[in-house]
N, C-alpha and C positions, 0 to 999 in steps of 0.2 A: 672601477673599470681596469682591466689588466694593462700592464705596461709591456710594450713590444720593443725589441731590439733587432736590428738587421745585422747581417754578417759584414759589417764594416765599422771601422773606428775613425774614419776620416771625417773631421768636423768641418763645418762651413768655413771657419776662419782659415783652415789649412787649404781648403778648396780654392778660396778666393786668393790666397797667397800664391797658389800654383799658377793661377791665370792672371796675376796682377799686371805683368808686363803687357800681355795681350789686351787686357781690359783698358789699359792706359791708351793703347792704340785705338781701341773701339771708341773711347770717349773723345779722342781727337777727331775721328771721322764724324762722330755725331755732331760735335760743335761746328766743324767746318761746313757740314751740310745743313745746319740750321741758319746759315747766313742768308740774309735777304735784304733787299732795298726797303722793305716794309718793316719799320721798327717794331711794330707790335708782334710780328712773327718771331723775331729774335728775342724780344722781351718775354713772351709767353713760353717760348721754347727753353730759354735759360731757366725760367722759374720751375718748369717741370723737371728738367735735368737736375737742378740743384736740390729738388725735393727728395732725392735719394731713391730708395728702392733697392732691392737685392740684385737686380739685373740678371735674374736666373736664366732667362731665355738666351741672351747673348753668351752667358757662361756655358750653357749647354752646347751652343754652336761651336765654341772654342774647344771645349773638351772632346766633343764628338770628332772634330777634325783631327785633333792631336791623337786621340785613341785609334783613329783609322790610319794613322801614319803620315798625316799631312805635315810638310816641313816648310812651306812658303808662308806668305803673310796675307793672302787674299781672304782668309777666314775672318780677319778683323773687320774687313769691309762687310762681309756677309753678316757677321754678328751685329754690326751697327745698323744694318738694314732691318734686321729682326727687331731690334730695340726701337727703332723709329716707327715701325709698323705698330708695335705694341703701344707706344706712346699715343699714336693717332687713335687707336681703338679706345684708349682710356679717355681721351678728350671727348669722343663721341658718346661713350658709355655714361660719363658723368652728366652729360646733357640729357640723354634719354632717361636716366634714372633720377634726375633732379638732385644729384648728390652735392653736398657742400663740404665734405671732408674726405681726404684721401692721403694716406701716408702721414697722418697726423697734422696736415695743414689744409688750408682752404683750397678747394678745387679751382682750376683755372676759370671755369664758367661762372663760379660764384664771384670772382673778382672782375673779369673782363666781359662777362655776359655770354649767353648761349650762342649768339650769332658768331662772335669772334672765335669761340672754342670750336665750333663746327668747321669754320673756314680754315683755321690753322690746322685742324685735323686733316682736312682735305689737302692742304699744302704738304703735310708730312707724308701722306700716301703717295702723292705725285713725286715728291723728292725721292722716296724710297724706290720708286720705279726708275727714276733717272739713274740712281746709283746701281741698280740691278742691271740696267742696260749697259752701263759703263764697264761692268764686270765681263761682258761679252761671253756669257755662258748660258746657252739656251736652256739647259736643264735647271739651272738655278732660277732663271726667269719663270719657267713653267711651274716650279714648285711654289714660288712666291705668289704668282698670279692665282693659282688654285687655292692657296692658303687664304688670301684676302677674300676670295669669293666665298669660301666655306665659313670664314669668321662672320662675314656679313649675313649669310644665311642663318647662322646660329643666333645672331643678335635679333634678327627678325622673328625667328621661332620663339625665342625667349619672350619677346614683346607680345606675341600671340598668346603665350601661356600665362602671362601675368594676370592675376585675379581670376585664374581658372583652377578651382579646387579639385577638378577631376583629372588633372595632369597625371600621367603615368610615370613610373620609374623609367621606362624605356624612352619616353619623350624627354625626360630630364637628362638622361645619359647622352642622348643624341645632341641636345643643346650644348652640354659642356664639352663633348667631343669636338664640336665645331668651334665654339667661341673661345675655348681655352686650350684644349689639347692639341688642336691643329697647328698652332704656332710653335709649341714645343716640338711637335713632330717635324715641322719644316726646319727648325734650327738644327736638330740632330741629323736629319737626312742630308741637308746641304753639306755638313761636315764630311760625310762619306763621299758625296758627289765630288767635292773639291779634291779629295784624296784619290779620286778615280779608282775606287774599289769596285768589286763585283756587285751584282744585284743583291746577293745574299747579305752583304755587309750593309748596303743601303737600306734594305728592308728591315734588318735587325735594329739599326739605329733609329729608323723612322718609328718602328713599333715601340722602342724604348721611350721616345718622346711622347707618343700617344698615351701610353700607360702612366708615365710620370705626370703629364699634364692633367690627366683625369684624376689621379690620386691627389694632386695639388689642389684642384678645384673642390673636390669633395671635402678635403681638409679645411679649405676656406669656408665652405658652407657650414661645416661643423663649428668653426670658430664664431660664426654669427650668433650662436646660441650658448657658447661656452666662455668667451673672452669678455674683456671690458673694453670700452672705447679707446682708452689710452694705450692699451696693449695692442689692440687690433689696428689702430691707425685710421679707423673710420667709425661711424656710429654703429654701435651694436643694435641689431634688430633692423638694419637697413633692408634686408631681403623681405622681412615681414612687412615693413612699411610700404614697400613697393609691390606687395602682393605676389612675390615670387615663391612658388611652391618648390623649394629645394628638397633634397632627399630626406632630411629629418622630418619635414612636414608631410611629405608624401607617405612615408612609412607610418607616421602617427595617424594619418587619415585612414589608413588601411587597417590599423590595429586598435584604434581607440574605441571607447564606448560611444553609444549614440549621442549622448550629451557632449562628449569631447569632440566628436566629429562635427557636430552642429556648430560648436564654437569655432573650431578651426576653419570650417567652411566660411563662416561669417567674416573671420579675420582676413582670410585670403581674398575674399571678394571685395572687401573694403580697404585693405591695407592698413591695419590698425596696430601701430606700435604700442599704444597704451595698454594693450592686453598681452604684452611680451611676457610678463611674469606668469600669467596663466598658460600661455602657449608652452613656455619652457617646462612648466610642471607636467603638462600633458606629454611632451616629448620625452621627459624623463620617465614618466609612468609607463609609457609604451615601449621603453628601451629603444627608441628611435636613434639615439646617438650611438648606442652600441652597434646597431645594424649598419649605420652609415660608416662607422669606423671599420667594420668588417669589410664593407665594399672598398673602402680606401686601401686597406691592407691587401686585399685581393689584387687590386690594380698595381700596388707597389711590388708585390711578388711577381706579377707578370712582367713588370719593367725590369726586375732583376734577371728574370729568365731570358729576356731578349739579348742580354749582354754575353751569353755563353759563346756566341760566334765572334766576339771581339777579343783580340789578344790581350793578355794581362799586361797592365802598365799602371803607372801612377794616375794616368788620365782615366782609365777604366775604373780604378778605385774611387776616383773623384765622382764619376758618374753614379756609382753605387752610393756614395756618400750623399749626393743630392736627393736620392730616394729617401734616405733616412730623414734628412732635414725636412723634406716636403711633408712627411706624415707626422713628424714629432714637433714641428715648429709651434711656437706660441704667438707668432706675429706674421 
């Protein structure tokens, strides 16, 4: 498979160094807003925060605001809201998917139970709205409300498509646009809103987030068939075990032999991780990973193109660097 390089040399470490001071503020806001009289909420919240993660969504919010020329500090609050919403969706996702491993550690629901995970997720959603209201910016509140609505729609759609071997590529793309790309879009768009830039700047940064998030999710779905559990931080083949027809599977279903398609159909309908090796063989035989990578790169190039309207700066360079990281990452 060919190796691709984008027109940027800014590595993830340099990007994180650039936003380190702002991210320290974000982490402070997150911890302050995790406080509750209910000990379990704080305990579970601290466990999730301490679990790490790259915090790409709040990083996007910070970089977008800075790239748009914002010079105050409310972007830290907005970025922390984005991360709290993301954390809430992870809690709910792990319950729906019956996951027991995330970021290389046990999921919250596997430790405290599904009921607690769902309720703490609900707490985080409500706290995020309290924080948004306190910002006293109607546009920010509108974006966040619409985002949560679309994320929920995407999760429901994905649930409907589970164990459905006839899921189309368009249906798959709609799901990831809602459940993953929408929060990246909100993060980038809010940066322009805070900077009070014109509608063109808002649209450009929002589109950047959409395409970046889409590329990121396709890369994630590729990793489910290319990485190992230690590298991935979750169980390899989870999508298969949950009966999720992601892009590599959808393409293989469309281009495999009758025997291959029959096996894939059976695996999707039953969610069978035991046949992972056979599925990977079919995916490789049909060049499904090559196709998925092509889609990922197409979305990455679209993300790059949206930044033409953004003035050159180290923050714009960092936004470009995030594109490269998202498609070249191994974790």
